[in-house]
N, C-alpha and C positions, 0 to 999 in steps of 0.2 A: 728430688734435686738430679740434675743430670750427672752421669758419671765421669770422673776425673780424666779417664782414658778418652772419653769422647770429646771432652772439652779440649783436650791437648791435639786430638784430630781437628777439630774445629779451628783452634789457633792455627795449626799448620796450614790449613786450607786457606784462611785469611791471610796469613804471612805471604804465601806463596803465589797468591793470585795477583794479576794486575788488571785484567778487565772481567768484570762481573756482570752476569745478567740476572736480574731478579724477576721472578714471576708469581702471579697470583692467580686465583680461580676466576673463572667467567662471572660476568655482572659484579664486580667487586664490590663488597659491602664495607663497612666502616672497619672491620677487624683484617680483612685481607689489604685494603688501602693502608691502614694505619700500620701494620707490620711491614708492608712493603716500602713504605716511606721511611720508615724508622731505619730499617735496614740499609736502605739507598743512603741515608743521611750519616749513619755511622760509618759505612764503609768510605764516603768521601770526606767526612769531617775528621774522623777519629784515625783512620788508617791510610789516607790518601790514595785511595784506589780509583780507578775509572769504574764507574758503575752505571748501568741503566736499568730503570723499573720499567717492565713491560706488563701492560694491563690489556687482557684480551679483548674487552669492551669498553665503549666510553664510560666514564665515570658520573654517576648521578650528580646532579646540581649541587644537592645539599652537603656533598662530601669533597668538593672541588677546593674548597679553602684549606685542605690538608696538603694539595699538591704544591711542591716547590716550584720556582721558577722554571727550572730545567732538569733534565736527567730522566725524563720519562718519556714512553711512547704509548699511544693507544693502537694495538697492532691491529686491529681490525679497519682503522683508518689508514695506517701506514706499514701494510703488510710486508713489503719488501725491505723496508728500513729495520723493521722488528727482526727478520730473518738474518739480516746482515749482522745485527747486534748479537744474535745467539751465536752465530757463526764464528764471531770475533772474540767471544769470550773463553776464558780458561777455568771458570768456576760458575755454575748454573745453580741458583738457589730458588726453590720453590717454597712458599709461604701459604699457609691456610688452605691446603688442598692435599688429599692424600696420594694424589698420583697424577701423572700427566693427562689423564682423561678428564681432570677438570680444567685443564687449560685451554680449552676451545680451540680456536684458530692456531695456537701455539704449539699444540700437542706434539705435530710432527717434527717441527724444528727443534724442540726441547729434547724428545728422543733421540734425533738423530745427532745430537752434539757429542762430540767426543771430550768435552770439557768434564771436570769432576762435576758431580751432582749431590746437592746437598737438599734434604727435605726438613722441614720445620713444621709441624702440624698438631692438630689437636683433635682430629677426626678418626673414627674408626677404620680398621683395614688399611693400613699404609702400605704402599707399593714399594715394599723395602728393596726388592730385587733390582729395581730400576736406579736405586742411588747408591752412591759410595758412603754417604753418612746420612744417619736418620735420626731425628729427635721427634719423637711421637708420644705425646702424653695426653690422655682422653679425660683426666680426672683434673681439669684445669679450665678456668674461664674462657681462654681464648688463645689464639695463636699470638697475640701480642704479650699476654703474661709469659707465655713459653718463651719468647724471645726476650724479654725483659730478664728472665732468669739465666738464659744464657749468656746475655751480654754481661750481666754481673759476675759471672762465674769465670770471665775470660782473665787473663793476666792484666794486672795494672787497672783494672775497673773496681769492682768490689761493692760500690755504692752508686746510687742514682746521681749523686752530686758530681761525679767524674763524668758523666756524659751530658751533652749540650741539650737545651732544651728543644732544639730540632728533632731529636731523636726521643726524647721523653714525651713530648706533647702528642705526637700520632699514637705512642703506645697506650697512653692513657686514652686516648680518643677510641681506638679499636676495642680496648677492654670495656669501655663505657657502653658502647653499642652492641657489643656481642652479649653482654649480660642485660640488655634492655634497661641501662641506667641502674644495675645493681639490683633487679629483680629475680633474676634466675641466673643458674649456674655460677654462684658466688661461694668462694672456698676462703678459709682463713688466709690464704696466700694471696687471694684477690684483693681483700681488704689491707692487707699489709703493703702490697705494691701500690694502691691507691694513696696510702699515707705517705709512703717514700716519695711518690711524684709529687704529691702537693708539697711537702717539705723542701725539695728540689726546685720548687718555683713554678710548676705547671699550673696554668689558670684554667681550673675545672670549670668555673662558672661560665667562661667564656665557651668552652666546647658545649656545656649544656645548652647555653643559648642558642648556639648555632644547629646543634642537633634537634632539640625539642621545641624551640619557641621562635623559629624562623620560617614555619611553613607559609605556603600560598593558601589563599581562602579556599581555593579549588580542593585541596586536600580535605577539608573539614566538611566542606558540602559532600563530597563524595564517601566519607566516612559515616555521615548520617545515612545515606542512601544505602551503603554497606551494611549498616546495622538494622536498618529497616528491613531488608529484604533477607536478612540472615535466616537460617533455616535450622531448628534444633530437633533432633531426634529423640525418641523415648530411652534409647541408649546413653544419652548424655553427649552426644556429638553434635558440634556446631560446625556448619559448613557454608561456604560461599563460592559460586562460580562467576566470577567476572569476565564478561565477554568483550572483544574488541569494542562494540558501541558503548560500553559503559566507560572504559578508558578514553575512548575520544570524546564522549559527551561531557567529561569533566576535564579533558584537555590535560590528563595527567602526565607528568615527566616520570622519566625513571627513578625510582626511589621513593616516590610519593606515596607508595602503599605500604612502605616500610612500617612494620608494627601493627598493621591491621589484623594479622593472624592472632596476636597475642589478646585482642580485646574480649573475645566470648570467654576467655577462662576466667574472667571477672564475674560470669554468670552462674549463681549457685546450681550445682547439678552438672554443670558442663565439665566434662573430663577430657575431651579432645576437641580440638579446633583444626578444621581442614580448609584451607584457603587455595582455590585455583585461579589462575590469571592466564587468559589465552594470549598465546604467542603463535608465531609461523608454524602451523602444523602440528601443535601440542599445547598443553595447558603446562605453565610453571606451577608446581605443587609445594606448598609449606604446610608444615603440620606442627603444632604445638599442643603439649599435654601435661597433664598433672601426674606427680609421682604415682607409680604403679601401672600407667599407662605407656606403653612402649611406642612412641612416635616413630622411633627408628625401625622398630620390626614392620610396622603398616608400611613406612616408605618402601621398605625393601620388597615387601610381599605385594602390594598393589600399585606402587609408581616408579619403579625402577630406579630407587634412591637409596638414602641412607642418611646418616647424621649422627646425632647425640640422642640418648635416651628420650628426652623430652623436647627435643627440638631438631626437626629433620625436614627433608625436602626430597623432590623428585620431579618426574614429569609423567603427564599422561597424554598418549600420543592417538591421533585420529588421522586415518581410519585403522591403525594396528591394534590399538586397545578398545576403543570404541568407534562404532561406524560414523559417527557425526559430533560436532561439539555439543549439540542439545542433549545428547545422552549422558553427559558427566555427572548431573545430579543423581540420575539413577544408578550410575557406576559407584558413586561415593555411597549411597545409602546402602547398596548391596554388599559392598567390600566392608564397610564399617560395621555393619549388623552383625556380620560373621566374625569379624575380628573382635568386636567388644564383649563376646562371649567368654574370651580369654585373652585380654589385652596386655598382660604382662609380658615382661621380657622373656625370650625363649631361653632354654638351657644353655644354647651356643652363645649367647650374649656375654 
């Protein structure tokens, strides 16, 4: 539970702010968008504040139903408008990222802001020195769960029923996606939160339908090819490298590869799943592992990344890390063969 003194500071921040800027990480997923929308709606509906949600990149189509009619900007599409919103704010809130470096095109504007700065996050290594108030908790399902706990702790709240559905629904959405529909990173507090949100009227069936039962046919055909081409090493590592030609061949949209990295963990003997997707000058890397195998450590050691113990990510650059994209598979096999000799978390973790 958050400290009472920190909740008092949080209440002061909210009470004294007039113009609030909310930012989330690049390529926002369900947890980033859910926590961002929930905060936006809380500030507008419950506190009467002027608030803007800034999204560094366009939101994937399957998540757009969470966006309200107004109050948000896609910064890569409207950079000057986003910078003006940051400059006009007297409170900056960063959600679901451990520091400004995860904010992409918004990083410099956020760093340069003279407003009070608040961080709410569940990843390792929070950039504490850059913020006036930090709520960081790693043993929790999601940023949405942490935000829910903070909102309940504020004066006059205390229970989910005191918050509008416009706040509660995106919180349920983010928690659902970040746990892969309660398949991982689930704690007793996670299930309590879900129960309380259901009792308060959140329609979880509608969220599950939107997230998991509304994909285009292209996704399933791409999934079949992905599984067909999946490689599994003798060390129990499953990996796939998806090139631009694969993405273009199936006309995949942003977000339609969500969850692919989890699939190989259903195969007996697979302890680590490595998923690469080609982007401009680099591969975006997703890692998932079973308990005892530190995806986070591998992300830091081989892919300039980090994350949670069993769910992490990073990037693989070319020509900096590998001379050409064609060498990605060999790089993975070399790095994971060495890593799997001792895959446990390090003493520093």
